[in-house]
C-alpha positions in Angstrom: -16.7 42.0 -61.7 -18.0 37.7 -62.1 -21.3 37.3 -62.0 -23.0 36.3 -59.0 -23.5 32.0 -60.4 -19.5 32.0 -61.0 -19.1 34.4 -57.5 -16.6 32.4 -55.4 -16.0 33.4 -51.7 -13.9 31.8 -48.8 -14.5 33.4 -45.5 -12.5 32.0 -42.9 -11.4 31.7 -39.4 -7.7 31.1 -38.6 -6.9 31.4 -35.3 -8.6 31.1 -32.1 -11.2 28.7 -31.5 -13.4 26.9 -33.6 -11.4 27.8 -36.4 -13.5 26.7 -39.7 -14.4 27.6 -43.3 -17.1 28.4 -45.4 -17.6 28.7 -49.0 -20.2 30.6 -51.5 -20.0 29.4 -54.7 -22.3 30.4 -57.0 -25.7 30.7 -55.1 -25.2 27.8 -52.6 -22.9 27.8 -49.8 -21.1 25.3 -47.7 -19.6 25.9 -44.2 -18.0 23.5 -41.6 -16.1 23.9 -38.4 -12.4 22.2 -38.3 -13.4 20.5 -34.8 -15.9 18.1 -36.7 -13.3 17.1 -39.2 -10.0 16.6 -37.1 -12.2 15.6 -34.0 -10.4 18.0 -31.5 -13.3 20.1 -29.3 -13.0 23.8 -30.2 -9.6 23.2 -32.6 -8.2 25.7 -30.6 -5.4 27.7 -32.8 -6.0 25.1 -35.2 -5.3 26.0 -38.9 -8.4 25.3 -40.7 -7.1 23.3 -43.5 -9.4 20.1 -43.3 -12.4 22.7 -43.3 -11.0 24.5 -46.5 -10.2 21.1 -48.5 -13.9 20.1 -47.6 -15.4 23.1 -48.9 -13.3 23.3 -51.9 -14.2 19.4 -53.2 -17.7 20.1 -52.1 -17.9 22.3 -54.1 -15.6 20.7 -57.0 -13.4 23.8 -56.9 -9.6 24.4 -56.6 -7.8 27.1 -55.0 -6.9 29.0 -57.9 -11.3 29.0 -58.7 -11.5 31.4 -55.3 -12.0 35.2 -56.1 -12.3 36.9 -52.6 -10.7 35.6 -48.9 -12.3 37.1 -45.8 -10.7 36.8 -42.6 -11.7 38.0 -39.5 -8.8 40.0 -37.1 -8.8 38.4 -33.2 -6.4 40.3 -31.1 -4.0 43.0 -33.3 -2.9 42.5 -36.6 1.2 42.5 -35.0 0.3 40.1 -32.8 -1.7 37.7 -35.4 -1.2 39.2 -38.9 -4.0 36.8 -41.0 -2.8 37.9 -44.2 0.7 36.4 -43.6 -0.5 33.3 -41.5 -2.8 32.7 -44.6 -0.1 33.1 -47.2 2.4 31.4 -45.2 0.5 27.8 -44.8 -0.7 28.2 -49.0 2.0 30.2 -50.8 0.4 31.4 -54.1 -2.5 28.5 -54.1 -4.9 31.2 -53.6 -2.7 33.1 -56.8 -6.5 34.4 -58.2 -7.9 35.7 -54.9 -8.2 39.3 -52.9 -7.5 39.0 -49.5 -10.0 40.8 -46.9 -9.2 41.4 -43.2 -12.2 42.4 -41.4 -13.3 43.3 -37.6 -14.2 40.2 -35.7 -17.7 41.6 -34.3 -18.3 42.7 -37.8 -18.2 39.3 -38.9 -20.4 38.2 -36.0 -22.8 41.0 -37.6 -22.8 39.9 -40.9 -23.0 36.0 -39.9 -26.5 37.3 -37.9 -27.8 40.1 -40.3 -27.1 38.6 -43.7 -28.2 34.7 -42.8 -31.7 36.5 -41.9 -34.8 37.1 -43.5 -34.4 40.9 -42.7 -33.9 43.3 -44.8 -33.6 46.1 -42.1 -32.6 44.9 -38.4 -31.0 46.2 -35.2 -28.2 43.8 -34.7 -26.1 43.3 -31.2 -23.1 41.2 -31.0 -22.3 40.0 -27.4 -18.7 37.8 -26.8 -16.1 37.2 -24.6 -13.7 39.4 -26.7 -12.3 40.2 -29.9 -10.1 42.4 -31.5 -8.3 44.6 -29.9 -8.4 48.0 -31.2 -7.1 51.6 -30.2 -9.0 54.8 -29.0 -9.1 58.1 -29.9 -7.2 58.5 -27.1 -4.0 55.9 -28.1 -5.5 53.2 -25.6 -5.4 49.7 -26.6 -8.7 48.3 -25.8 -10.7 44.8 -26.2 -13.7 44.7 -28.0 -16.6 42.4 -26.3 -20.4 44.2 -27.2 -21.2 46.2 -30.4 -24.2 47.3 -31.5 -25.1 47.8 -35.3 -27.7 48.4 -37.7 -28.5 46.6 -41.0 -30.2 47.8 -43.9 -30.2 46.1 -47.4 -26.5 45.3 -48.2 -24.6 47.7 -45.5 -23.8 47.5 -41.7 -23.5 50.8 -39.7 -21.6 50.5 -36.0 -23.8 52.1 -33.7 -21.8 51.3 -30.7 -18.8 49.7 -29.3 -18.4 48.8 -25.5 -14.3 47.7 -25.0 -12.1 47.1 -22.3 -8.4 47.6 -21.0 -6.9 44.3 -21.5 -3.0 43.6 -20.0 -2.6 39.9 -21.9 -5.0 37.6 -20.7 -6.1 39.8 -17.8 -8.4 43.0 -17.8 -7.5 44.8 -14.9 -10.4 47.3 -14.6 -13.6 46.1 -16.2 -14.7 43.4 -18.7 -17.9 42.2 -20.7 -20.7 40.4 -19.4 -19.3 37.2 -21.6 -16.2 37.4 -19.7 -17.9 37.3 -16.4 -19.9 34.5 -17.9 -17.3 32.4 -18.8 -14.9 33.2 -15.8 -17.9 31.8 -13.6 -18.0 28.8 -15.9 -14.7 28.0 -16.3 -12.2 29.7 -13.5 -14.7 29.4 -10.6 -17.1 26.9 -11.0 -15.0 24.9 -13.0 -17.3 23.2 -15.2 -14.5 23.3 -18.1 -13.8 25.3 -20.9 -16.1 26.9 -22.9 -18.7 25.0 -21.0 -21.6 28.1 -20.5 -24.4 25.8 -21.4 -24.0 23.6 -18.6 -23.6 27.0 -16.8 -26.7 27.8 -17.8 -28.4 25.1 -17.0 -26.9 25.1 -13.6 -28.3 28.3 -12.8 -31.9 27.0 -12.6 -31.0 25.4 -9.7 -30.1 28.4 -7.8 -32.5 30.2 -5.5 -30.8 33.7 -5.3 -29.7 33.0 -1.9 -26.7 35.3 -2.4 -28.1 38.0 -4.0 -28.4 40.1 -0.8 -24.7 39.4 -0.4 -23.6 39.8 -3.6 -26.5 42.5 -5.4 -26.1 42.3 -8.7 -25.2 46.2 -8.8 -21.8 44.4 -7.4 -21.1 42.7 -10.8 -22.7 45.5 -13.4 -23.2 49.0 -14.2 -24.6 50.3 -17.2 -22.6 54.0 -17.6 -24.3 57.0 -19.0 -23.5 56.4 -22.2 -25.5 52.9 -22.5 -22.1 51.0 -21.9 -22.6 47.8 -19.8 -18.9 47.5 -17.5 -18.8 44.3 -15.9 -16.8 43.9 -12.3 -13.3 42.6 -12.7 -12.1 42.7 -9.4 -13.3 39.2 -8.2 -11.1 38.2 -5.4 -11.4 34.8 -3.7 -9.4 32.8 -0.6 -6.1 31.3 -1.4 -5.7 27.7 -3.0 -2.2 26.0 -2.2 0.3 25.5 -5.0 0.4 21.8 -4.9 -3.8 22.1 -5.5 -3.3 24.6 -8.1 -0.5 22.3 -10.0 -2.9 19.4 -9.0 -5.5 21.1 -10.9 -3.8 21.7 -13.8 -2.1 18.4 -14.1 -5.8 16.7 -13.8 -7.1 18.6 -16.3 -6.1 17.2 -19.7 -8.5 19.9 -21.4 -6.8 23.0 -20.1 -3.3 21.4 -21.3 -4.5 20.4 -24.7 -6.0 23.3 -25.4 -3.1 25.9 -24.2 -0.3 23.6 -23.9 3.3 25.1 -23.5 1.6 28.7 -23.3 -1.0 28.0 -20.3 1.5 26.3 -18.3 4.5 28.6 -18.5 1.1 31.4 -17.4 0.5 29.3 -14.2 4.0 29.2 -13.2 4.6 32.4 -14.0 1.8 33.7 -12.0 3.0 31.2 -9.1 6.4 32.5 -9.3 4.5 36.2 -8.5 2.8 35.3 -5.5 -0.7 35.0 -7.3 -3.7 33.2 -6.2 -6.5 34.9 -7.0 -8.3 35.4 -10.0 -6.8 35.5 -13.2 -9.0 38.6 -13.7 -7.6 40.5 -10.5 -8.0 43.9 -11.0 -3.9 44.9 -10.7 -4.7 49.0 -10.3 -6.3 50.8 -7.5 -6.5 53.5 -9.4 -10.0 53.1 -11.3 -12.4 53.3 -8.7 -15.6 51.7 -11.4 -16.7 49.0 -8.6 -16.0 48.1 -5.7 -13.8 44.0 -4.8 -16.1 41.4 -5.0 -14.9 39.5 -2.6 -16.1 35.4 -2.7 -16.8 33.7 0.2 -14.7 30.0 -0.9 -12.3 29.4 -3.9 -12.7 28.0 -7.2 -14.8 24.4 -6.4 -12.5 21.3 -6.5 -14.0 18.5 -9.0 -15.1 16.6 -5.9 -17.5 19.3 -5.1 -21.1 18.0 -6.0 -23.6 20.4 -7.9 -26.0 21.5 -7.1 -24.9 22.9 -4.1 -26.1 26.5 -1.8 -22.5 28.1 -2.9 -21.6 27.2 -6.5 -25.0 27.0 -7.6 -26.0 30.3 -6.4 -23.0 32.1 -8.1 -24.3 30.5 -11.3 -27.8 31.8 -10.7 -26.3 35.4 -10.2 -24.2 35.1 -13.5 -27.4 34.2 -15.3 -29.4 36.9 -13.5 -26.7 39.6 -14.4 -26.5 38.2 -17.9 -30.1 38.5 -18.4 -30.3 41.7 -17.1 -27.9 43.1 -19.3 -29.6 41.5 -22.4 -33.0 43.1 -21.6 -31.8 46.6 -21.0 -29.1 46.4 -24.3 -32.1 45.6 -26.8 -34.4 48.3 -25.0 -31.7 50.6 -25.4 -30.9 49.6 -29.2 -34.7 49.0 -30.1 -35.1 52.8 -29.0 -32.0 53.9 -31.1 -33.2 51.8 -34.4 -36.7 52.0 -34.2 -36.7 48.7 -35.8 -39.2 45.9 -34.8 -36.3 43.2 -36.4 -33.0 41.7 -34.1 -30.7 40.1 -34.9 -28.2 38.3 -32.5 -24.6 37.1 -32.4 -21.4 36.2 -30.7 -21.2 33.7 -28.2 -23.1 34.8 -25.6 -26.2 35.0 -28.0 -26.4 30.8 -27.7 -27.8 31.4 -24.2 -31.3 30.0 -24.9 -33.0 31.9 -21.4 -31.9 35.3 -21.9 -32.9 35.2 -25.3 -36.1 34.4 -24.4 -36.0 36.9 -21.9 -35.9 39.4 -24.9 -39.1 37.5 -26.8 -41.3 37.4 -23.8 -40.3 41.4 -23.7 -41.8 42.2 -26.6 -40.1 45.4 -27.5 -38.6 43.7 -31.1 -41.1 41.2 -32.5 -38.7 39.2 -34.7 -35.7 38.0 -33.4 -32.9 36.4 -35.9 -29.8 33.9 -34.1 -27.1 32.8 -35.8 -27.0 29.1 -34.8 -23.4 29.2 -35.0 -23.4 32.3 -32.7 -20.1 31.4 -31.0 -16.8 31.8 -33.2 -18.1 28.7 -35.2 -20.5 31.2 -37.2 -17.3 33.7 -38.4 -16.3 32.1 -41.7 -20.0 32.2 -42.3 -19.9 35.6 -41.7 -16.9 36.8 -43.3 -18.3 35.0 -46.7 -21.5 37.0 -46.1 -19.7 39.4 -45.7 -17.7 39.5 -48.8 -20.9 38.9 -51.2 -22.7 41.6 -50.0 -20.6 44.4 -48.5 -17.4 43.5 -50.8 -19.0 42.8 -54.1 -22.9 44.5 -53.0 -25.2 42.0 -53.7 -28.7 42.6 -53.2 -31.1 40.4 -51.3 -31.1 37.6 -49.1 -30.0 34.9 -51.0 -28.5 32.7 -48.0 -31.1 33.2 -45.3 -30.6 30.6 -43.0 -33.9 28.7 -42.8 -32.4 25.4 -42.0 -28.5 25.3 -40.8 -27.5 22.4 -42.7 -24.5 24.0 -45.0 -22.6 20.8 -44.6 -22.1 18.5 -48.1 -23.9 15.8 -48.8 -22.9 11.9 -48.3 -23.6 9.4 -51.0 -26.1 6.5 -50.2 -23.6 4.3 -52.2 -21.2 5.6 -49.8 -22.7 4.6 -46.2 -24.3 1.1 -48.1 -20.4 0.2 -48.4 -19.5 1.7 -45.0 -22.4 -0.5 -43.4 -21.5 -3.8 -45.4 -18.0 -3.8 -44.2 -18.7 -3.3 -40.8 -18.2 -6.3 -38.4 -20.5 -7.0 -35.3 -23.5 -5.4 -36.8 -26.9 -6.5 -38.7 -29.1 -4.2 -40.7 -32.0 -3.8 -43.1 -33.4 -1.2 -45.4 -36.8 0.4 -44.7 -38.8 2.0 -48.0 -40.3 4.1 -45.1 -37.4 5.4 -42.7 -39.7 8.1 -40.8 -42.0 5.2 -40.0 -39.6 2.6 -38.9 -37.8 5.1 -36.8 -40.9 6.7 -35.3 -41.4 3.2 -34.4 -38.4 2.3 -32.9 -38.6 5.1 -30.0 -42.3 4.4 -29.7 -40.5 1.0 -28.5 -38.0 2.6 -25.8 -35.2 2.5 -27.8 -32.3 5.5 -28.4 -31.9 5.9 -31.7 -28.8 7.5 -33.5 -30.1 9.3 -36.8 -28.1 10.5 -39.6 -29.5 12.4 -42.4 -27.7 14.3 -44.9 -25.9 17.6 -44.8 -24.7 18.4 -41.1 -25.9 21.0 -38.9 -23.8 24.5 -38.7 -22.9 25.1 -35.4 -22.9 23.9 -31.9 -26.3 22.5 -31.8 -27.6 18.9 -33.4 -30.9 19.9 -36.0 -31.8 16.8 -37.2 -28.9 15.8 -39.3 -26.8 14.6 -36.6 -28.7 14.0 -33.8 -29.3 10.7 -30.6 -33.2 10.8 -30.5 -35.6 9.4 -27.7 -39.0 9.4 -26.4 -40.1 12.5 -24.0 -42.8 10.4 -22.4 -40.9 8.0 -20.8 -39.3 9.4 -17.4 -36.5 7.6 -17.3 -35.3 8.1 -20.5 -33.1 11.4 -19.6 -31.4 8.7 -17.3 -31.0 6.3 -20.0 -29.5 8.3 -22.7 -26.7 9.7 -19.6 -26.3 6.4 -19.3 -26.0 4.5 -23.0 -23.9 7.8 -24.9 -24.2 11.0 -23.3 -22.3 9.9 -20.0 -23.0 13.9 -18.5 -24.1 15.4 -15.2 -27.5 14.2 -14.3 -28.7 18.1 -13.7 -28.4 18.7 -17.3 -31.3 19.4 -19.1 -31.9 17.3 -22.6 -33.6 19.4 -25.4 -36.9 18.8 -27.4 -37.4 18.9 -31.5 -41.3 19.7 -31.9 -43.1 20.3 -34.8 -43.7 24.1 -35.4 -47.4 24.4 -35.9 -47.6 21.9 -32.5 -45.2 24.1 -30.4 -47.1 26.9 -29.0 -49.5 24.3 -27.6 -47.0 22.2 -25.4 -44.7 25.5 -24.8 -45.0 29.4 -24.0 -43.4 30.5 -27.0 -45.4 31.8 -30.1 -42.1 32.4 -32.2 -40.4 30.1 -34.1 -37.3 28.6 -32.6 -35.7 26.3 -35.5 -32.3 26.6 -34.2 -32.8 25.6 -30.4 -32.2 28.7 -29.2 -35.0 29.9 -26.8 -36.2 28.3 -23.7 -39.5 28.6 -22.8 -41.5 27.3 -19.8 -43.5 24.2 -20.8 -47.5 24.5 -20.2 -48.6 23.7 -16.7 -51.2 20.6 -18.5 -48.3 19.1 -20.4 -45.8 18.5 -17.8 -46.8 15.0 -17.0 -46.6 14.3 -20.8 -42.8 14.7 -21.2 -41.1 14.0 -18.1 -37.7 13.7 -19.7 -37.5 17.1 -21.0 -38.9 19.1 -17.6 -36.0 21.2 -16.3 -36.1 21.9 -12.4 -37.7 25.4 -13.7 -40.2 23.8 -16.0 -38.6 25.2 -18.7 -37.2 23.0 -22.2 -34.8 24.2 -24.8 -36.7 23.3 -28.2 -36.4 23.1 -32.1 -39.3 24.2 -33.6 -39.4 22.2 -36.7 -41.2 22.4 -40.1 -42.0 20.7 -43.3 -40.3 23.5 -45.0 -36.7 23.4 -44.0 -37.0 19.9 -42.2 -38.7 17.6 -44.7 -37.9 14.0 -43.7 -36.9 15.3 -39.8 -40.7 17.2 -39.8 -41.6 13.1 -40.8 -40.1 11.5 -38.3 -41.7 13.3 -35.6 -45.2 13.7 -37.3 -44.7 9.6 -37.4 -44.4 10.2 -33.8 -47.2 12.2 -33.0 -49.2 10.1 -34.7 -48.6 7.0 -32.7 -48.3 8.3 -29.5 -49.9 11.6 -29.8 -46.7 13.7 -28.7 -46.0 15.8 -31.4 -42.0 16.1 -30.1 -39.1 14.1 -29.3 -35.8 14.2 -26.9 -33.0 15.6 -29.3 -29.4 15.2 -28.3 -26.1 15.9 -30.7 -24.5 12.7 -32.1 -21.7 12.6 -30.4 -20.1 11.4 -26.9 -19.3 13.3 -24.0 -16.2 15.5 -24.9 -16.3 15.2 -28.1 -17.3 17.2 -31.3 -20.6 16.2 -32.7 -20.1 13.8 -35.8 -19.4 14.4 -39.1 -19.0 11.8 -41.4 -20.9 8.2 -41.6 -17.3 6.5 -40.4 -18.0 9.1 -37.0 -21.6 7.9 -36.9 -20.5 4.4 -36.9 -17.5 4.7 -34.7 -20.0 6.3 -32.3 -22.5 4.2 -32.5 -20.3 1.2 -31.7 -18.7 2.8 -28.8 -21.7 3.6 -26.7 -25.0 1.7 -25.7 -27.1 3.1 -28.5 -29.7 0.7 -29.7 -29.9 1.9 -33.3 -28.5 3.7 -36.0 -30.6 5.1 -39.0 -28.6 6.0 -42.1 -31.5 8.3 -43.9 -31.2 8.0 -47.6 -30.5 11.2 -49.4 -34.2 11.4 -50.9 -35.6 11.4 -48.1 -37.4 8.0 -47.9 -36.2 4.9 -47.3 -32.6 4.5 -45.2 -30.9 2.1 -43.2 -31.1 0.5 -39.9 -28.2 -0.7 -38.0 -28.4 -2.6 -35.2 -25.8 -4.4 -33.3 -24.9 -8.4 -33.2 -26.5 -9.7 -29.7 
């Protein structure tokens, strides 16, 4: 076995959404999602060749230098033979590599536990679907929730919940992740992979439909502690014409699945199926009574928030919160651990994470910042390091999420010099200068160092604004983000000041908790106050976020407010930027006031402004 210093492990996700790569090389680690490089949102079923090349070049390695390739399994091997898919693409280029295929949920668990600071912890993985497995009765089922115990370099499975799945349909039950995505995408029609939108929308709900659709109609807990959600969701017919029009006018869905999606829709129309794609097909299972919704799926012309679809979002959120609380309590009882690690796409729901934190059964929580399938490559690489090679300790514990490569100051300077239509100057103190610009009411694009891993901008690829300005939310939407007016923005706050402004005492380095804002601070940060007086927050420490901490601290010195509005550096519908070229393109294509390129020493940098 090679020494740790020379060990090179490549973790991959090569099928499904959010493909990408992660590389452990010696005592360093790198990770990137394919969407950051190909600029296709979620990169559905795109082989991550760009991500692999990015990691190898960033580490100055070749394919022959890789000792181990680890890939997760989704669906079944006879559907996606991951090793064959990989070798068909690369041939014998990775001829010195062992190849291991691991369970999808195990990769999620590894991404959280081995990236945490904990030597032991309970682990909760909840997503929409993962690997299709066979039960001891010979039934094929799809995993949705799995609980583990992590100790040292081992992860032991405690319990797995899985559901019968026929093609894309769950005829009997499904997990809360799939219920949440059904409401988000199919019924409320907020778009594919936009569960974060529904979380924000749910806060406008008042529980007006809770008596007509009580929560126990939506989910049940079995005597064995499995949480099953009702897949028998029916709603009124919509016309064939409207259904076809909905497909044609939603290019995102055509992009995601293309011919497969259209073929499925045509087949359903031939069968006369106008109900939910999750419609229960059999009356043999009597677990649930059907849910008969009052209205067809929302059309784009139907504005939100409202008193029906918003209330359905409220119900979906409450179901998720209840399951999170009950599942975490059970896992705490089984393991006796004070530490909890969370992963899977559902763990991006900061409101539900906050409920676990407030419940108090676990003293410390670690949530993988790339909890969705984005984090699978990292989990695969960490599994290889700790479980295959049996390495001890936590050398790759994530105090921050900056796992991308650095871009040379010279490269950025050359880009600035050759770009037409701008003027620029260099600042010797980029933190102080940027704070001054934000204090002046400007919207600032901020580019520094290695990019963040996961869907949140955490101070490397961010757009920043002044939370004191009551119009800043609208300004950001008008100038750059072009989002729905009801969606909230997040805050980056100095870690040592967070409890002064928010009802939280736990660190939140990855923007995955949504606490209440303290009453006396509401008037100070009006552009961050959501309808329920909450805010999604990133706590920023000097140890892990040096320059970004300095920037916020300089703003604090100027204004007395120790936080900034922080939103991802991208226009609506595109992935977060990765390269300096991406930053410049986005800056020139929007109405941002300034673009900041901070230098890698964390001191100086360039201030870019469009010509008048």
